[in-house]
N, C-alpha and C positions, 0 to 999 in steps of 0.2 A: 554836652547836651543843654539846651538851655532849660531854663526855669520857668515852666508855663503857669506856676503859680508867682509870677513875679509882681512886683508893687509898681508896674507900670501906670502911668496917668491914664490910659486907655481903660483899664479894667477898675481904676477906683474913681472915675468919672459919676456923676450923679445922674439919674436919667430927669433932667431939667434943664431949662434953655440956660446957656452960659454965653456971655460976652466975648467974642474975639480976643480982646485984649487979656481977659483973665485966664485963657486957656495956656496951659504949659506942656510941654511934653521933653521926652528924652528919647533914647535909640529904644526901638522896638526889638523885643526876643524875636530870634527867628531861627527857625527850624531849617538847617539845610539838607536837602535830599541827596540821593546818589546822582541825580541828575543835575549837571552842571547849569545845560542849556535851560532846563526848568526855572533852575535857581535864578537864573538870569533875568529872564521873563519876569519873574515875580520880584524883581528887584534885590536879589539878595538873599532868596529862601522864603519859607511860610511864616509868615506875621502871627505870634501867639494870639489865639482868639478869633482869628479872621476866617472868612467863609470864600472859598475861591470857587468860582464856576468856570468849569471848562466847556466851551462851545466847539461845533464842528458838524461838519455833514454827516450822515449816518454812514457807518462802516468806516470813518477816516483813522478809528484807534483812540478815542477817548477812554474807554473801559480799560483797553489794553494798556494804555500809558498808567494809568492810575494802578492798575493791578501790579505792574512791574515796580513801580514806586513803592508800594505796599510790602511786597516780597523783599524788597533789597533793604528795609529798614527793620531789622531784627530786634533791635535794642527798645523798639517802640511797639506798644500795643495798637493793632489796627483794627477798627470796628469796621466789618464787613455787611452793607447796607443794600440791599436789591430790590428795587421797584418791579422788576421784570419776572425775577423767579419765586416761587414760592418756597417755604420753609421745607417743604417734603422734598422739593428737587434737591435743594442744597445738601439734605442730609442723606438721601440716597447715594448720591456721589461719593459723600465723605465716606459711608458705609461700605461702599465697593471697594475704595482705595485701602480703607483698614483691612479689609477681606485678600487683597491682593497686593502684597508690599512692591510688587515690581510695577504697578501700574502707576505711570509718569503723569500722564494727562488723559483726561477724558470728559466727553459731553455728551448731549443729547444730538438728536438728529434735527437739522432744517428743514422748515416748511414755507411754503408762500401761498399766497392767496392767488389763483389764477386769473390774469386781467379779464378773461372772455367769461368765464364760468363762474367766477366768484368764489369757488370751490378751493379748499385746502389741499395743496399738492406737495408731495414729497420732494426734495430736492436730490440730487444725483450725488450722493456722499458715500464713500466707502468706510467700512467699519474699521480700517486702519488709520484714521484721521480723526483727532478731535476739532470742532469746529465752532464757529460763532459765539454768543453771548455766554453759553453755559460753559464754556472751556474750565476746567478745573485742573490746577496743577498742584502735583506735591511740591513743596517749599524746596525739597534736595533734588529733585530734579531739574527745577526750574533753575537751581542755581548752577549746576552742573552745565546745564546746555547754555549758558552764558545769557539767560534772560531772552527779549526779543529784539530781533532783528529789523530796524527801522527802515523797512521797504515792503513793497508789493511781496507778496508771499511769505510773508513772515510766520503766519499760521501753517504753512508746508514745512517750512525750515525747523520750527520748533518740533514737531512731530517725526521728521526724519532723523533729528540730532537725539531726540529719545531714542529712537529704535536703535541708532548707531552706537550710544552708550549703554545699551542692554534694556532700556525701560520699556515699557509697553505703553503705546497710543492707541486709543479706541475710542469709539462711538455708540452709543445704544439707541435704538427706535423705540426705546419704552414710551410709551404715552404720556407717562407723567414727564418725561425729560425731553419732550419736543418743543421747539421754539419756533415763532413766526418772524421770517424776515421780511423786511420792509421790501426789498427788492430780490431775484433771484441771485444766486451767486454767480459771479463772473459778469454780470452787468455793471452799471453806473449811472449816477444821476443825470448823466448826459444823454448815453444812448446803449442799447446791448451792443451794438459795433465796438463802442469806446470802451465798455467794460471786458469785452472779449480780448480786443488787441491791448489791455493792460494785463489781461491773464497771461498772454503769451510773453509779454516782457519779463512780467513776475517769474515763468517757466525759466526763460533764458537767465535772469537774475540767480536764480535758486542754483543754476549749473546742470539742468535737464540738460540731455542730448537731443539731436535735430530729429534722429529716429524715432525717439519715444514722442516728441511732441507731434511727429506728424501722424503717427499713429492714435495718439490722443485726440488731434484735431480732426482726423477722419471720424472717429467714433462721435466727438460732439458735431459733426456735421448731421447725423441722424437724429438729432435731436433740435426741437425748437430753440430758435428761429432756423430751420433748415438749411444747410449748407453754409449761410452767411456767415452764423456764429462759429463754425469750425474753421472757415478760411480765415476770419478775423483773427482768431488766436493764433493759427499757423504764422499769419503775415506779422502779427505783432512779435513772434519769436524771429522772426526771419530778420526784418528790419532791425531789431535792436541786435541780432549778429553781425549784421552788415556795417552799422554804424560803430560798431567796436564798443557797445555800451558796457560799463561796468558791472562785474559779477560777484557774487558773494565770495570772498576771498578766503576760502578753506579747502585744499587740495583733497585732503583726507576724507572731509564731507562729500566733495565732488565724487570722488571714486565710489564711497561708500553708496551715494544715491543711484550713479549709472548702472552699480552692479545691480542693484536692487531692481530699478526701472527694467533692466534686460532680463531677468527674471519674472518679472510682472508680465511682458510681453510674451515669454516662452510658456510661463506655467500658470498665468492667472494670477489676481491680486491677492487672493486669499491664501494660496501655496506659497507664493514668493512673501508675504509677510511671516507666515509660520516659519519658514525656513530662515529669515532673516532673524526673527526672533530668538529661535533656538540657536544660530550661529553666534549672538551677539550676548547672549545667557552670562557667558562666564564672565565677561567684564563686569556687568552689575553685582554678581556674586563675588567677585574678588573685591571691589569694593566695599559691600554690604559687610563682607568678614572684617575687613581694615577697620571701617565706622564702629563694628561692634567691639572690637579689641581695643580702640582708644577709648570707647565709652566705660568699659570694665577699668582700664588703666586709671580712668579720671577719677572713678568712684574709688579705686583702692587709694588713690592720692589723698582724697578728700576724707577716707574713714581713717588713715594713718596720721591726721592732723591733730 
């Protein structure tokens, strides 16, 4: 790990004008992140004392990338600064995670400003998913699911992987935890049709079956924009299927997902989610017992020194 209190020329320079000929420099200390591509873009890692601005369109994943980097650098202390969430929001979710050890990821509910009425309108978001800027992860859960998948529908894959491994994923519609989306979910900066087609591709990439996608598209067709939104979703899925686009390569995950989706169609999401959570509970308990045993063994070894 680099010495962040190094005697580099950058940190020693005085706050006064200096002639170019008088400037000397040596190699800057850099912090290598777990993301090789991020390191490459920054020219070999983060320079000590530097400030890096990450820019991009809304919803492209800037906060997600930073969260993944922070959670994958356990040897460093990371300061979480939020300009969008209150201290109360952060504390409420942290306390709920502390009260429920199986809770792996959680969030509030998304709302958006209706383009015609100007009123706040709730998004269609099931209680079985965590979404948006207020997503919270337990570090152990985040590590076990393998972090984020860099593709559309990453925020569906993470919740389903949580459930597959016995963790719980959920969102609450508490007024304190609500947040405002810049645009409705499933839309894009181009058009609602483009966004819904992209959602269809995301479902295809995740591993969703055609029957479930068809049922989902029919349901969405009953919501604004009527018919067009559902049709665009379905066509985005079918077009990706016909073109043979790549899918998330995890056969075990795909089997779990499709079994869960069939139960959703037959029983409804609430009952299907409860069944999946109960069915996978044993996996979480076995890992929790093993982790507790390792912790006790480590404490005993430390005490014996």
